[in-house]
C-alpha positions as CSV (number, residue, x, y, z in Angstrom):
1,M,-1.4,-9.9,-5.3
2,P,-1.4,-13.6,-2.8
3,E,-0.1,-16.4,-5.2
4,A,-4.4,-17.2,-5.4
5,N,-5.7,-14.5,-7.0
6,Y,-2.9,-13.8,-9.6
7,N,-3.5,-17.0,-10.3
8,Q,-7.2,-17.0,-10.8
9,V,-6.7,-13.4,-12.9
10,M,-4.3,-15.5,-15.1
11,S,-6.7,-18.2,-15.6
12,E,-9.6,-15.6,-17.0
13,I,-7.3,-14.5,-19.6
14,K,-6.7,-17.9,-21.2
15,T,-10.3,-18.0,-21.3
16,L,-9.9,-14.4,-23.2
17,K,-10.7,-14.3,-27.1
18,L,-7.2,-13.7,-28.6
19,S,-8.1,-10.2,-29.4
20,D,-9.5,-9.5,-26.9
21,Q,-5.9,-10.5,-24.9
22,L,-3.8,-8.0,-27.2
23,R,-6.1,-5.2,-25.8
24,L,-6.3,-6.1,-22.1
25,L,-1.8,-6.5,-22.9
26,E,-2.3,-2.9,-25.1
27,E,-4.3,-1.7,-22.0
28,M,-1.5,-2.8,-19.6
29,A,1.0,-1.7,-21.1
30,T,-0.3,1.9,-21.1
31,L,-1.4,2.2,-17.6
32,I,2.4,0.3,-16.3
33,R,4.3,2.8,-18.9
34,K,2.1,5.7,-16.5
35,G,3.3,4.6,-13.8
36,A,7.0,4.5,-14.6
37,S,6.9,7.2,-15.9
38,K,5.0,8.8,-12.5
39,Q,8.1,7.6,-11.1
40,A,10.3,10.4,-10.0
41,L,14.2,10.2,-12.6
42,R,17.0,9.7,-10.6
43,S,20.8,11.7,-10.3
44,I,23.6,9.7,-10.7
45,L,24.9,13.2,-8.7
46,E,22.1,11.7,-5.5
47,I,25.5,9.6,-4.5
48,R,28.4,12.5,-4.7
49,G,30.1,12.0,-2.1
50,K,28.7,8.3,-1.0
51,G,31.7,5.9,0.5
52,K,34.3,8.5,0.3
53,D,36.1,8.0,3.7
54,I,36.3,4.7,2.4
55,W,39.7,6.7,0.9
56,K,40.3,8.5,3.3
57,G,44.0,8.5,4.2
58,L,45.0,6.8,1.7
59,D,48.4,6.7,-0.8
60,V,45.9,7.7,-4.2
61,K,49.6,6.8,-6.7
62,A,50.4,3.9,-4.3
63,Y,47.4,2.3,-4.9
64,I,46.8,2.7,-8.3
65,D,50.3,1.8,-8.2
66,E,49.4,-1.8,-7.3
67,E,45.8,-1.6,-9.0
68,R,48.1,-1.4,-12.6
69,S,50.4,-4.1,-11.5
70,S,47.9,-6.2,-10.5
71,W,46.7,-6.1,-14.6
72,N,49.1,-7.9,-15.6
73,G,48.8,-10.9,-13.1
């Protein structure tokens, strides 16, 4: 929505009675919830294997030892 349209809508909302503003707010919240529930849920498993090439050929023990030594400052 272009900024001008947004500002126009906001100006119109401000002219509504408080009860109508609250009703609009409730209806908008319902619309947004319905839209959000239609989005597919994502799984952490989708990233399985991503970046595995970064760890290829790395000496795990040396890496862990280096990380642990950095914890002590």
